[in-house]
C-alpha positions in Angstrom: 90.3 -47.1 -60.2 91.8 -49.8 -58.0 91.3 -50.1 -54.1 94.6 -50.4 -52.9 95.7 -52.1 -49.4 98.9 -51.4 -47.8 100.1 -53.4 -45.0 103.1 -51.8 -42.6 106.6 -54.0 -41.5 107.2 -55.1 -37.9 106.5 -52.2 -35.1 104.8 -49.9 -37.7 101.3 -49.0 -38.2 99.2 -47.3 -40.7 100.9 -44.2 -40.0 103.8 -45.3 -42.0 101.9 -45.2 -45.3 100.1 -42.3 -44.8 102.0 -40.1 -47.5 100.9 -42.7 -50.2 97.7 -43.2 -49.2 97.8 -39.4 -49.6 99.4 -39.2 -53.0 97.0 -42.3 -54.0 93.8 -40.0 -52.9 94.6 -37.6 -54.9 95.4 -39.5 -58.3 91.5 -40.8 -57.6 92.4 -44.3 -56.0 90.8 -45.2 -52.5 93.8 -46.9 -50.4 93.8 -48.0 -47.6 96.5 -48.7 -44.7 96.3 -51.2 -42.4 97.2 -51.5 -38.7 97.6 -55.0 -37.4 96.2 -56.0 -34.1 98.8 -55.2 -31.5 100.7 -52.4 -32.4 100.7 -49.1 -33.2 97.3 -47.5 -31.8 96.1 -51.2 -31.7 99.0 -51.4 -29.0 96.1 -52.5 -26.3 95.1 -55.9 -28.5 98.9 -57.0 -27.6 98.3 -60.9 -26.5 99.6 -64.2 -26.7 97.1 -64.8 -29.4 98.1 -62.4 -31.6 100.1 -64.2 -34.6 100.6 -64.5 -38.1 97.5 -66.4 -38.5 95.5 -63.6 -37.0 96.7 -60.9 -38.8 96.3 -62.5 -41.8 92.5 -63.4 -40.8 91.8 -59.5 -40.0 93.2 -58.7 -43.4 91.3 -61.4 -45.4 88.3 -59.9 -43.7 89.1 -56.2 -44.5 89.5 -57.2 -48.1 86.3 -58.9 -48.3 84.5 -56.0 -46.7 85.9 -53.6 -50.1 83.5 -52.5 -52.4 86.1 -53.4 -55.0 86.2 -56.5 -56.5 90.1 -57.0 -56.4 92.7 -55.1 -54.7 96.4 -54.6 -54.8 98.2 -55.6 -52.1 101.2 -54.2 -50.8 103.5 -55.5 -48.0 106.2 -53.9 -46.4 109.1 -56.3 -44.9 107.5 -58.8 -42.2 104.1 -57.4 -44.2 104.9 -60.2 -46.8 104.2 -63.1 -44.9 100.6 -61.3 -44.2 99.6 -60.5 -47.5 101.0 -64.3 -49.1 98.6 -65.4 -46.5 95.6 -63.4 -47.5 96.2 -63.7 -51.5 96.1 -67.5 -50.2 92.9 -67.5 -49.0 91.1 -65.3 -51.2 93.1 -64.9 -54.6 89.9 -63.7 -56.4 90.0 -60.6 -54.7 93.5 -59.9 -55.5 94.2 -58.5 -58.6 97.7 -57.8 -57.8 100.6 -58.6 -55.3 103.8 -55.6 -54.2 106.1 -56.4 -51.5 108.4 -53.6 -50.9 111.9 -55.8 -49.7 109.3 -58.0 -47.9 109.3 -62.2 -47.3 107.9 -64.1 -50.1 107.2 -67.4 -47.7 106.5 -70.9 -49.1 104.2 -73.1 -47.2 106.0 -73.7 -43.2 108.7 -70.4 -43.7 108.5 -67.9 -41.1 109.9 -64.6 -40.5 112.6 -66.5 -38.3 113.8 -68.6 -40.8 113.9 -66.9 -43.6 115.7 -64.0 -42.0 119.5 -63.8 -41.2 121.3 -64.2 -38.1 121.5 -60.3 -37.1 117.8 -60.2 -37.3 117.2 -63.4 -35.1 119.4 -61.9 -32.5 117.0 -58.7 -32.4 114.1 -60.8 -31.9 115.2 -62.7 -29.0 116.7 -59.8 -27.5 113.9 -57.4 -28.5 111.4 -59.4 -27.0 113.6 -60.0 -23.3 111.9 -57.1 -21.7 108.6 -58.3 -22.2 108.9 -62.0 -23.4 105.5 -61.5 -25.6 106.7 -58.5 -27.8 109.9 -57.4 -29.7 110.6 -53.7 -29.0 111.7 -51.7 -31.9 114.9 -51.2 -32.8 116.5 -47.7 -32.1 116.7 -46.1 -35.4 112.8 -46.9 -35.7 110.5 -44.2 -36.4 109.4 -42.4 -32.7 106.0 -43.8 -33.3 107.0 -47.6 -33.5 105.9 -49.8 -31.1 106.9 -53.5 -29.8 106.2 -55.9 -32.4 104.0 -59.3 -31.4 106.7 -61.8 -31.2 104.2 -65.0 -32.7 103.8 -63.4 -35.5 107.3 -63.3 -36.5 108.2 -67.4 -35.2 105.0 -68.7 -36.8 105.3 -70.8 -40.2 102.7 -70.0 -42.9 100.5 -71.7 -43.9 99.8 -71.6 -47.9 98.2 -74.2 -50.1 100.1 -72.6 -53.2 96.7 -70.6 -54.5 98.5 -67.3 -54.1 100.2 -68.3 -57.0 97.8 -67.9 -59.1 97.5 -64.0 -58.2 98.1 -63.0 -62.0 100.7 -59.9 -61.1 103.8 -60.7 -58.8 106.2 -57.6 -58.7 108.9 -57.6 -55.8 110.7 -54.1 -55.1 114.1 -55.1 -53.4 115.9 -52.1 -51.5 119.2 -52.4 -53.4 121.2 -49.3 -51.8 124.7 -50.2 -51.4 125.0 -50.2 -47.6 121.7 -51.9 -46.6 122.1 -54.9 -49.7 125.2 -55.6 -47.9 123.8 -56.7 -45.0 120.0 -57.5 -46.4 117.9 -60.5 -45.3 116.1 -60.3 -48.5 118.6 -60.7 -50.5 117.8 -64.4 -50.8 114.5 -63.5 -51.9 115.1 -61.1 -54.3 117.3 -63.7 -56.2 115.3 -66.5 -56.3 112.5 -64.3 -57.6 113.8 -62.5 -60.0 115.1 -65.8 -61.6 111.3 -66.8 -61.7 109.2 -66.1 -64.9 105.5 -65.4 -62.8 108.0 -62.4 -61.0 108.7 -58.7 -61.9 111.6 -57.3 -60.1 112.6 -53.7 -59.6 115.9 -52.6 -58.1 115.5 -49.5 -56.0 118.2 -47.5 -55.1 117.3 -47.0 -51.4 117.5 -49.1 -48.0 114.9 -51.0 -46.4 112.5 -47.8 -45.3 111.5 -47.7 -48.3 109.3 -43.9 -47.7 112.4 -42.4 -46.8 112.6 -40.5 -49.9 109.0 -39.6 -50.1 106.2 -41.8 -51.5 107.1 -40.7 -54.8 109.5 -43.7 -55.7 106.9 -46.5 -54.6 104.0 -44.9 -56.2 105.5 -45.8 -59.4 105.8 -49.1 -58.7 102.3 -48.9 -57.7 100.6 -47.1 -60.1 101.1 -49.6 -63.0 99.4 -52.2 -60.8 95.9 -50.5 -60.3 
């Protein structure tokens, strides 16, 4: 059975994936939901030194520490930048990548450069209170906490080794009301034309677990 490592998006901790971790466990898979430094129960670690690079580094160490030869890496939203960085550093340890309505960076890209103007306004206005972290949006889960601003601004450093991961899937949140404003539409359409990728359209919004874990689970299981 495969080990699945799940990395949540901005402002969310590993708790966001708990329903999915539970279902994977019931099916005999080992699943680990990550809380990144500076967020949620690790909010006391928030400093100016928490960057995209440090989030990648800590997740690389987690992957190296797993007993499994290879893992399935799953990343939501911001975490697409994290799992891309991890796969670039240890591609031999990654059997499959699944991006859940997430950024898929090229070398030199950042969340800031890849997103739309509405999201950029959130980064700026949301960081106005502390100058260090972006406050959660009002409709986020009540458990959400501020997210380190530097992780959204720092550019990805990718050699291209991540492309050697043999299985790469992208699950786009394609509910019409979200699709009309989604910053991930350009990414989805770019990957849809790439033969190295399998793209799925999910009939839901950006919070891909809002309808329960089963819809996401059915995209993970074929990768294990």
